[in-house]
LOSE-664841 format. One record per residue (C-alpha): residue in three letters; x negated, z, y negated. Coordinates in steps of 0.001 Angstrom, whole numbers, plus 500000, padded with zeros to 6 digits. Last residue first. Layout:
<recs>
AlaXZY ...
</recs>
This chain:
<recs>
His987693384617260150 Gln988134388698260579 Gly986008390978258588 Ala982576390833257552 Val981588394252258943 Gly981822392928262472 Gly978202393340263507 Arg977417389901263455 His978110389869259730 Ala976148392932259138 Ala973094391348260896 Asn973580388468258763 Ala973799390145255936 Glu970492392185256846 Pro968626389047257422 Leu970280387218254421 Ala969079389821252082 Ala965398388738251388 Ala966594385225251088 Gly968870386175248182 Val966286388424246494 Val963765385643246495 Val966358383102245203 Ala967345385025242442 Leu963923386198241710 Val962733382568241219 Gly965703381970238880 Ala965625384960236804 Ile961653383720236250 Trp962830380184235102 Ser965483380809233358 Thr963884383844231398 Trp960685381311230827 Ser962983378509229584 Ala964815381146227253 Gly961664382387225894 Met959562378909225614 Leu962553377125223995 Glu960923373647224580 Ala962657373362227977 Tyr966038373776226481 Gly967547370290227306 Leu970205371274229831 Val969049369426232943 Trp965298370486232064 Pro965904374242231043 Ser968431374180233724 Ile966380373648236861 Phe965457377115237391 Leu969005378490236874 Leu970731376209238992 Val967821377095241721 Gly968738380827241257 Leu972445380269241272 Leu971971378257244593 Met970223381517246055 His972445384158244974 Ser975341381684246067 Tyr973605381790249643 Glu973679385783249489 Ser977472385750248819 Thr978144382998251378 Met976899385466254528 Ser979304387906253675 Gly978614390780255539 Pro977413393149252821 Met981164392951251225 Ala981458395153248541 Leu977551394871247023 Ser977714391117248172 Trp980539390523245660 Val978838392772243117 Ser976061390253243457 Ala978106387105243503 Ile979553388249240239 Leu976210389279238574 Leu975092385844239634 Leu978367384141238110 Ala977962385891234817 Gly974207385052234711 Leu975130381719235332 Val977487381788232283 Ile975641383603229985 Met972095382205230650 Ala973329378486231054 Ser975617378414227998 Met972942380236226008 Ala970402377771227103 Gly972534374865226449 Gly973797375930223286 Asn970548376819221601 Thr968221379771222114 Pro966114382241220797 Thr965948385263223104 Trp966928388688221793 Met970583388592222200 Thr970633385699224936 Gly969001388337227170 Leu971986390345227529 Ile973892387691229775 Leu970617387223231604 Tyr969843390415231827 Ala973089391328233245 Gly972563388647236238 Leu969263389809237118 Val970385393291237028 Val973304392689239390 Gly970805390372241514 Ala968406393514241775 Trp971347395662242813 Asp972290392894245467 Gln968634393237247194 Trp968733396703246919 Arg971488397086249588 Ile973490400257248788 Trp976682399372247519 Pro978550398501250969 Lys977321399769254121 Ser975985397084256573 Ala972313397955255970 Ser972902401572256758 Ala974178400734260267 Ser971331398253261140 Ser968988401274260365 Arg971016403756262010 Glu971224401371265120 Ala967405400829265134 Val966809404881265129 Asp969238405104267891 Ile967530402326269967 Val964206404041269187 Glu965565407330270390 Thr966918405788273548 Ile963804404220274430 Asp961865407747273951 Ser964401409245275926 Lys964005406977278932 Val959982407374278800 Met960258411143279131 
</recs>
């Protein structure tokens, strides 16, 4: 009886880790896609200047690309770290690029930046498990 319970727990754990390593299913990466698209499209309804528009479009596009990369290759740790790096860059961009006085663009950058760091960090354990499971490919 105990042996079958242990086997069942192991089977559930294996199915859980296997689903985390399948491409195109991780919610954290889909959240990154949405954040990147929102940053790009947000320039249409958010008052911006040159620095704000550049930051939102370029960093949003890079976040979207990194998120699609994570979706396609769930074992890639680098893509998750790039989410977090882009989130930090988004967060500091209002001060660095001089658009902190534009409240809409600043808050968009700050919120999207924090969320990009959070979803990148949330995906790290699953990406690490997929990486260790051999999904990441040969090195």
